[in-house]
N, C-alpha and C positions, 0 to 999 in steps of 0.2 A: 504493500499500499504506500502511495505517494504521501507521506505524512506532511511534507512541507506544503504541498499543494492544498491539502485539506486545511491546515492552519491559515493559509492565505485566504482560502474561501471563506472560512469563518470570519476573519477580519472584515470582509466586504459584505458578507450577507447575514451575519448573526442578528437575531431579533433584538431590538432595543428594550430590554426587560429591566424594570427599576432595580432588581436585586443584582444586576450585572454592572451598574454604573459605578464609576469611581467614587470613592467615599462611602459606599455601603460597608457596614460593619459586619463582622463574622456573625454576630447576632442576627442581622438582617438576612444573611445567606442561610443560617440554620433555620429560621422561620420559614423561608421560601422553600426550602428542601422538605419541611415537614408538611406544608400546605400542599405542595405539588404531588404528594403521594396519592395516586389514583384520582386526581382531580385536574381538570384541564386548566391551562394557563390563563384562558380568558376569564375564568371564574376566580383564580387566585389572585390576580394582579390588583384589583380594587380592594380584595380583602387584605391583602399584604400592605398596601399603602395605609388603610385605615389603622391596621394593627400596629405598624411601626410608628405612626403618628401618636397612637395612645400609649404604647409601650415600648419606648426607643432602646430600652436596656432590659436585660433579664431580670434585674431587681425590680423593675417596674411591673412586670408581668407576675413575679412571685408575690407582689403585695396585692394583686388584684383577687376579688372573690371568684371562686369557681363559676358562680352564676354569671358574672360579667364576661368571664372568658367564653363560656358556652354561647352567650348571646353574641359575642364578637366573632365567634367562629361561624355562626349563621348557618347556611346551608352548603358548607364546603364538604360535608359528609364525614363519616368515621370520627364523631366528636371526641371519642377517647384520645385521639391525637392531641387534641387541644389540652386535655388534662395532663398528658404525659409531658408536653411542652412546658406547661406550667411547673411540674415537678422539676424537670431539667433545669428551668430557669432559676428555681430556689437553690439548686446545687451549685450552678454556675456563680450566683451571686455570693453564696456562703463561702464556698471553697476555692474559687478561682478568681476572686477580685472583680466580679461582674464582667468578666472577658471569657469569651467562648474558647476553650482550648483549641490548640493548633494541631495536636498530634492524634492520630487514629485511635490509638489504645485509650487515651484519656477521654476522648469522645465517646468511645464505646461504653465507658463506665457510667455514662450519664443516663438517667431514667429515659426509656422509650427510644434510645438512639441505636439503631442497628448498623450493621456493616456498611450498606449502601450510603447512609446519611452521613456517617462518620467519614467515609472517604471523600464524599462530595464536599463536605464542609473544609476538610483538609485541603482538597485540591482547588476548589473554586474561591474560598475565602482567604486562604494563605499561600496558595501557589505551590503547594506541595506535590511531590511525585506519588500519587496514589491511584490505582486502577480503579476507576468508577464504571460500574457495570449496572445498566437498566435495560429494559426491553429493547429501546432504540439502539443501544450500543451493541447488544448481542446480535441484532439483526444485521447491522453493518459489518460486524467481524464475520459472521456466518457467510454473507455473500462475498464480500470483498477479499477475505483471506481463504475461506474453506470452499467457496464455490456453490453453497447450498442456497436454496430459496428462502430458507428462514433458519432460526437458531434451534428450534426443537426444545425439549425439556431443559430447564435450567440445570446447570451443574456449578455450583459456586467455585470449587477449586479450579475446574477447567476454564470457566468463564473468566476469572480473575487472571489466570496464567495467560490466556489468550491476549488480554487487553495489556497486561503488563509487558508482554513481549514486544508490543507496539511503541511503548513509551521510551522516549530518550532519556538519558541519564540526567541531563539538565532539568532541574526541578520547574522552573517557571514554564519551560516549553512543554513539558510533560503535563502540567496542569492545563495549558492551552489546548493541547491535543486532546485531553480528556472531554473537555467541554465541545471541542469541535465535532468529536465522534458522535456525542449526543445530540448535537445540532443537526448534523447530517442525517441521522436516523429519523428525527422529528420533522425535517422539512423536505428532504429529497429521497432518501432510501426508506421509504414508508412501506408499511406492510402491504397495502394495496396501492396499486397503480404508481410504482416508484418512478421518478422523474429522472431516469438515468441519463438523459441528454444533458442535464444540468449538473451531473455529478463531477466533482473535481478530482475523483479517483478512478473514473470510469476506464481509462486506458490500462490500468493494472488490476482491474476488478476480476477475480476468479470467476466470479458468477457470470459476467459478461463472456469471459473467454470460453466458458463451458456451454454457452448458448442459452443462458438464463433457464435452467431447468425448474420446473415447478417442484414446490416442496411436497413430499409424500409422506412426511413422518407423522408423529402424533400431533393433533391440533388442540389449541387451548379452547377450552369451553367458554363460550361468550356468556358472561353473567348477566342475567336479567335483573331488573331492580323492582319493577312494579309488582306488589304483592309479596315481596320477600320480608323477612323479619327486619332487615335493614331499613326497608321502606316504612314499615309501621313504627319502628323506633323513632324514625325521623319525624313522622306525623305526631307522635306523642310529644317529642321534644319541641315541635313548633308550638304546641298549646302553651307549654311552660315559659318558652322564651318570649311570648307575646304578652305576658303579664307578670309584674313584679310581686304578685300576691300568690300564695298557695291556692290551687284550684281543687275542687271536689271532684271525687271519682267520676261522676257523671259526665263531666267535661271531656275527660279522657275517653270514656266509653264510647263517646259519640263519634271519635275519628275513624273507628274500624269495626265492622259488623262481626267478624269472626271472634268470638269471645275468646276462644282457646289461644288463638295466636296473639291476640291483644294482651291478655293477661301474662303469656309467657314473655313477651317483649318488654312489658312494664317491669316484671320481675327482674329481667336482665339488665335493664337500666338502673334499678335499685342496687343489685349486686355490683355493677360496674362503678357505682358512685356517681352517676350522672343525674340521678334523681333521688330525692329524699321525701320520706313520708312524716307529716308532722303528727304530733300527739293526738289531734282530732281527727286524723285519717285522710287530710288532705295531701296533695302532692306539690312539690316545688323543685326548682333547680337548687343545688347545694348552695347554701348561703343565702337563699330567699326565705328559708323557712324560720 
């Protein structure tokens, strides 16, 4: 793969995203990475701007109530991410002088921070040499390096080794290549209808040389949303986000007709600490009761 051409392409075609702009703190990068997990950029961008204006430092978020955090998270989905981010913010404020750590191992020790996020923050916030692997990167490597139509089932060790082999020794250049790989997969080397004519590494792409064979391996199941427990949990949280006062059970019962599923979802929200029940039997976001 012509990594120099890819880095040059990124310099010209990268999206102007606020968390990529000069002056963005490592905290801003961390917040963006948590928000972007399974959530489109278009939905994340306004939420990120509001979040950073309200809580520009980890200590600011750590001091916020869980209810305020969940309301600010809004409809980004998977609200447990917001609560874990608040927990991580408290640790950063208390143990790291309100500064997000720069090395992968220390980042991994923070609540709710997994391998991808730790590596992304190290690379994108601090310019470290760290293999960052997401779905887009896996697809680019599968095509450009291995000549396959798609990446197939994930293998952490193999995927990290594949990307690490592409990264130069120079840390800032490696970090730039990491984000360029991701951007190429998001904008050009897409899962459906890849724009190969616009690809900066087309000349050396193994998939092109092989005649762009179709992927015939195991496919990922497309997750539906409507009617799932995640959908119902979101409807229940919507009711509580829209009022600062605890609500009666009848308000929650009205959002979904399937009693068994609705009760199961409410119970799971209580277990996850996303909802609290008051002494009089009403329900509220944590901190509102």
